[in-house]
RODO-2510 file (C-alpha; in nm, 4 decimals, decimal comma):
residues 135
     n   res          X          Y          Z
     1     m    -0,0004     0,0023     0,0016
     2     r     0,2795     0,2404     0,0906
     3     a     0,4573     0,1689    -0,2418
     4     k     0,1393     0,2465    -0,4396
     5     l     0,0986     0,5783    -0,2530
     6     t     0,4618     0,6705    -0,3217
     7     v     0,4272     0,5897    -0,6918
     8     a     0,1043     0,7944    -0,7117
     9     l     0,2627     1,0942    -0,5379
    10     v     0,5704     1,0820    -0,7629
    11     g     0,3441     1,0615    -1,0701
    12     v     0,1417     1,3653    -0,9607
    13     g     0,4638     1,5539    -0,8903
    14     l     0,5949     1,4808    -1,2378
    15     l     0,2685     1,5947    -1,3946
    16     l     0,2776     1,9226    -1,2041
    17     a     0,6400     1,9799    -1,2999
    18     a     0,5556     1,9278    -1,6672
    19     a     0,2653     2,1748    -1,6697
    20     p     0,4803     2,4808    -1,7626
    21     a     0,6297     2,2940    -2,0572
    22     i     0,2830     2,1955    -2,1820
    23     a     0,1630     2,5563    -2,1525
    24     h     0,4505     2,6841    -2,3697
    25     h     0,3222     2,7793    -2,7124
    26     a     0,4546     2,7178    -3,0605
    27     f     0,5189     3,0077    -3,2969
    28     a     0,2199     2,9212    -3,5155
    29     a    -0,0188     2,9228    -3,2207
    30     e     0,0163     3,2983    -3,1752
    31     f     0,2071     3,4548    -3,4652
    32     d     0,1476     3,4636    -3,8399
    33     v     0,4425     3,3857    -4,0707
    34     n     0,2414     3,5552    -4,3499
    35     q     0,2382     3,8897    -4,1602
    36     p     0,6020     4,0032    -4,1454
    37     v     0,6579     4,3420    -3,9795
    38     k     0,9399     4,5940    -3,9665
    39     l     0,8932     4,8141    -3,6629
    40     r     1,1026     5,1280    -3,6185
    41     g     1,0594     5,2641    -3,2713
    42     t     1,2037     5,3764    -2,9427
    43     v     1,2692     5,1334    -2,6607
    44     t     1,0460     5,1957    -2,3589
    45     k     1,1232     4,8780    -2,1621
    46     m     1,3331     4,5601    -2,1776
    47     e     1,2208     4,2588    -1,9755
    48     w     1,4720     3,9802    -1,9191
    49     v     1,2313     3,7080    -1,8104
    50     n     1,1826     3,3373    -1,8829
    51     p     1,0551     3,1707    -2,0936
    52     h     1,0693     3,4729    -2,3300
    53     s     1,2310     3,8135    -2,2958
    54     w     1,0285     4,1099    -2,4182
    55     v     1,1191     4,4504    -2,5547
    56     r     0,8539     4,7221    -2,5672
    57     i     0,8902     4,9975    -2,8232
    58     d     0,6903     5,3039    -2,9165
    59     v     0,6220     5,2952    -3,2925
    60     k     0,4845     5,5958    -3,4786
    61     g     0,2245     5,4992    -3,7375
    62     p     0,1705     5,6679    -4,0753
    63     d    -0,0994     5,8839    -3,9133
    64     g     0,1485     6,0071    -3,6497
    65     k    -0,0178     5,8144    -3,3701
    66     v     0,2253     5,6373    -3,1369
    67     e     0,1526     5,2737    -3,0469
    68     n     0,3425     5,0676    -2,7910
    69     w     0,4443     4,7279    -2,9320
    70     a     0,5533     4,4245    -2,7316
    71     v     0,8140     4,2122    -2,9138
    72     e     0,8708     3,8605    -2,7915
    73     m     1,2343     3,7526    -2,7924
    74     g     1,4166     3,4379    -2,6875
    75     p     1,5000     3,3449    -2,3296
    76     p     1,7740     3,5502    -2,1570
    77     n     2,0285     3,2695    -2,1921
    78     s     1,9811     3,2533    -2,5700
    79     l     2,0122     3,6323    -2,5959
    80     l     2,3397     3,6257    -2,4002
    81     r     2,4771     3,3582    -2,6338
    82     s     2,3775     3,5714    -2,9340
    83     g     2,5786     3,8700    -2,8142
    84     w     2,3246     4,0541    -2,5983
    85     n     2,3750     4,1873    -2,2453
    86     k     2,1516     4,3683    -2,0026
    87     n     2,2739     4,7041    -2,1317
    88     s     2,2128     4,6304    -2,5009
    89     l     1,8742     4,8090    -2,5179
    90     p     1,8640     5,1108    -2,2900
    91     v     1,5383     5,3014    -2,2764
    92     g     1,5311     5,5695    -2,5468
    93     t     1,7320     5,3707    -2,8053
    94     e     1,5831     5,3780    -3,1542
    95     i     1,5801     5,0341    -3,3156
    96     l     1,4415     4,8506    -3,6148
    97     v     1,2805     4,5144    -3,5410
    98     d     1,2139     4,2489    -3,8030
    99     g     0,9533     3,9989    -3,6955
   100     f     0,6065     3,8590    -3,7390
   101     r     0,2776     4,0052    -3,6150
   102     a     0,0397     3,8366    -3,3725
   103     k    -0,2511     3,6583    -3,5406
   104     d    -0,5053     3,8537    -3,3355
   105     g    -0,3878     4,1893    -3,4802
   106     t    -0,2776     4,3352    -3,1476
   107     p     0,0521     4,5306    -3,1381
   108     v     0,2517     4,2192    -3,0458
   109     a     0,5199     4,0575    -3,2569
   110     n     0,7661     3,7712    -3,2456
   111     g     1,1049     3,9237    -3,3094
   112     r     1,3620     3,7843    -3,5483
   113     e     1,6343     4,0513    -3,5566
   114     v     1,7099     4,3967    -3,4146
   115     t     1,9102     4,6588    -3,6046
   116     f     2,0695     4,9378    -3,4080
   117     p     2,1264     5,2985    -3,5300
   118     d     2,4941     5,2198    -3,6001
   119     g     2,3895     4,9289    -3,8287
   120     k     2,4779     4,6517    -3,5827
   121     r     2,2321     4,3638    -3,6065
   122     l     2,1548     4,1040    -3,3406
   123     f     1,9391     3,7923    -3,3626
   124     v     1,6674     3,8020    -3,0946
   125     g     1,6189     3,4319    -3,0462
   126     g     1,2627     3,4287    -3,1666
   127     s     1,0868     3,1063    -3,2547
   128     a     0,9803     3,2026    -3,6072
   129     p     1,0386     2,9426    -3,8795
   130     g     1,3689     2,9936    -4,0597
   131     t     1,5421     3,1818    -3,7823
   132     p     1,8974     3,0733    -3,7048
   133     a     1,9535     2,8594    -3,3964
   134     a     2,0962     3,0351    -3,0907
   135     r     2,4692     2,9884    -3,0579
***
């Protein structure tokens, strides 16, 4: 009886531990590969969090209206291996982001690459099809 209880508790523990992995989404679940975007804007916030880092940028539309976009990036460890550090995107930096728009049309994108004012380009570790693997 005690062995069965132990096995049951271990099984429940493994299921609970796997829940975050199950909740993780694939690129196609949220983003549309047929809606590429190029966003030129000013960094308002950089969030180094797992499972995805986020950069938020103010983008001025053709009508002059400013919209805050959230760009999903790879996990912090992938960004570090791709040449990023915590000082790479200070607030106020103007950047160009290549990525793919969210399917629901909200100002959210999955990033592919960031280009800085000096022309330097860094891969953002996004999950879009065809993006290079993190180093």
